[in-house]
N, C-alpha and C positions, 0 to 999 in steps of 0.2 A: 573432607572437601567442604568448602564454604558454599552455602546455598544463598547466593546473591539474588535479591529481588529488586526489580526496577519498577518505577512508577512513571508511566508515560500518559497519565491522565491529562486530558485537554491538549494533547499533542496530535498534530496531523502529520502522518508519515506516509511517504510514497515509496513503494517497493516495485522496482522493475523486475521482470522475469518471475512474477508471482506464482505461476503455475508449475514451475519446476520443483524438485525436491527441496532445495535450499530455500527458494523463494517462498514456498508454501509454509515451511517450518518457521521462517522469519515472520511471516504474516501472523501465524497463530500465536507465537510468543509475544509479539507486539500487541496483539489484541488482548491476550491474557494480562498484559501489563497496563491495559486501559486506554491504549491509543485508538484513534480513528485511523484506519489503514486504508489507503488507496492502492490497489494492486494494478499494475499495467503488465500486459503480455500480448504478444501477437496471437497466441493460442486462445481462441474464444471459449474453450471448454473450461470456463472459470469455476473454481471451487468457491462456493459461497461460505465464507467464514463468518460465524456469528458466535459471540460469547456474551455473557451477561455484563462484561466490563467494557465492551467496545463494539464497533461496527466496521463493516468492510464494504468498500465499493470497488467494482472491477471496471477498468477501462481497456477496451481492446485497442491497442496501439502498436503500430509497426515503427520501431525506433529508427529504422533506416529510411522512413518516409517523412520528409520535412513537413508536409501538409498535416499528417497525423499528429506530429509533435506540436505544431502551432495550435491546432484545434484543441488538443487535450490541455495544453497550458492555458489557453483562453477559458476553457470550461472550468478548470480548477481555480483560476484567479477569480472568476465570477462567482462560483459557488462557495469557495472557502476563504478567499481573500488572503490566505497565507499558507505557507508550507513550512513546517518546523524541521523535518528531516527528510533527506532523500537517500535511499539505499539503492545504488545502481548495481543490481545483481546480475 
């Protein structure tokens, strides 16, 4: 089997559903690949992912609530000015 490595250094990646099994695994893999990961979930029991190659920020967002979505988008636009990848998990 081929051991493929990805480099997401300097990439800002948003992952929805970050507290589930798939979402948390995605976040960890992206952090290990050097990304700055922003995790969104309705569940506020956020796991704080930290690696030497990246960092993690959690936003508690209800994706069925338009006000939450607008507020989080405004926050992300102000703080990061860009988003490279969106993973809608």
